[in-house]
C-alpha positions in Angstrom: 22.0 -53.5 44.1 18.3 -54.2 44.2 16.5 -55.2 41.1 14.7 -52.2 39.6 11.0 -52.2 40.1 9.0 -51.0 37.1 6.2 -48.5 38.0 4.9 -45.3 36.4 5.4 -41.6 36.9 2.7 -39.1 36.2 3.7 -35.5 35.7 1.0 -32.8 35.9 1.9 -29.3 34.6 0.2 -26.3 36.1 1.2 -22.9 37.6 1.5 -21.7 41.1 -1.5 -19.3 40.8 -4.1 -21.9 39.6 -6.8 -22.2 42.2 -9.6 -24.6 43.1 -11.9 -22.9 45.5 -9.9 -21.6 48.5 -6.8 -23.6 47.8 -4.3 -24.0 45.1 -4.6 -26.7 42.4 -1.3 -28.0 43.6 -2.5 -28.4 47.2 -5.7 -30.1 46.0 -3.9 -32.6 43.8 -1.3 -33.6 46.4 -4.1 -33.9 49.1 -6.2 -36.1 46.7 -3.2 -38.3 45.8 -2.4 -38.9 49.5 -6.0 -39.7 50.3 -6.2 -42.0 47.3 -3.2 -43.8 48.8 -0.7 -43.3 46.0 2.9 -44.2 46.7 4.3 -40.6 46.6 4.2 -37.2 45.2 6.5 -34.2 44.8 5.9 -30.6 43.7 8.7 -29.0 41.6 8.6 -25.2 41.1 10.0 -24.0 37.8 11.7 -20.7 36.9 10.0 -20.2 33.6 7.8 -22.1 31.1 5.1 -21.8 28.5 2.2 -23.9 27.3 0.2 -24.2 24.1 -1.6 -21.0 25.0 1.8 -19.2 24.6 1.5 -17.6 28.0 4.9 -17.4 29.7 4.8 -18.4 33.3 7.7 -17.1 35.3 9.0 -15.8 38.6 9.6 -12.0 38.8 11.9 -9.9 40.9 10.4 -9.0 44.3 7.5 -11.5 43.7 5.4 -8.9 41.9 3.1 -10.7 39.4 4.7 -14.1 40.1 3.1 -17.1 38.4 5.9 -19.7 38.0 5.3 -23.0 36.4 4.8 -26.0 38.7 5.2 -29.7 38.0 3.6 -32.3 40.2 5.2 -35.8 40.0 3.3 -38.7 41.4 4.5 -42.3 41.3 2.6 -45.6 41.5 1.4 -48.4 39.3 0.2 -47.3 35.9 -3.4 -48.5 36.4 -3.7 -46.7 39.7 -2.4 -43.4 38.2 -4.8 -43.7 35.2 -7.7 -44.2 37.6 -6.5 -41.3 39.8 -6.4 -39.0 36.8 -10.2 -39.4 36.5 -10.4 -37.9 40.0 -9.1 -34.6 38.7 -11.8 -33.9 36.1 -13.3 -31.0 38.2 -10.0 -29.1 38.4 -9.3 -26.1 36.2 -5.8 -24.8 35.5 -4.2 -28.2 34.7 -2.0 -28.2 31.6 -0.2 -31.1 30.1 -0.4 -34.5 31.9 2.2 -37.1 31.0 2.6 -40.7 32.1 5.8 -42.8 31.7 7.3 -46.0 32.9 10.2 -45.6 35.3 12.6 -48.0 37.0 12.7 -47.5 40.8 15.9 -48.6 42.6 15.0 -47.4 46.1 13.5 -50.0 48.4 11.0 -47.5 49.8 8.9 -47.9 46.7 8.4 -51.6 47.6 6.7 -50.8 51.0 3.2 -50.5 49.6 
């Protein structure tokens, strides 16, 4: 088993309906992360959630009024993630952003 590599994971909480101009905040963040050269990103769509505003974000039957929560996970070195975060200042609709250390076992993380 390879020795775990310690890198960081940033989680950005938003909702599917958050927009930045003509595209979703999710699309904007993933595109910027890729352009910035971060190691990888994944978008996770939730079923239901709420934030400090107490607004419940959820998926509805038949898609009417849908606004499910979304979590964007991005992985890289902590310093690079902290710097990347400053690139998101112009975006509205971003909720909580967390940063934590993770141990990566997959060798694909070593490629950059």
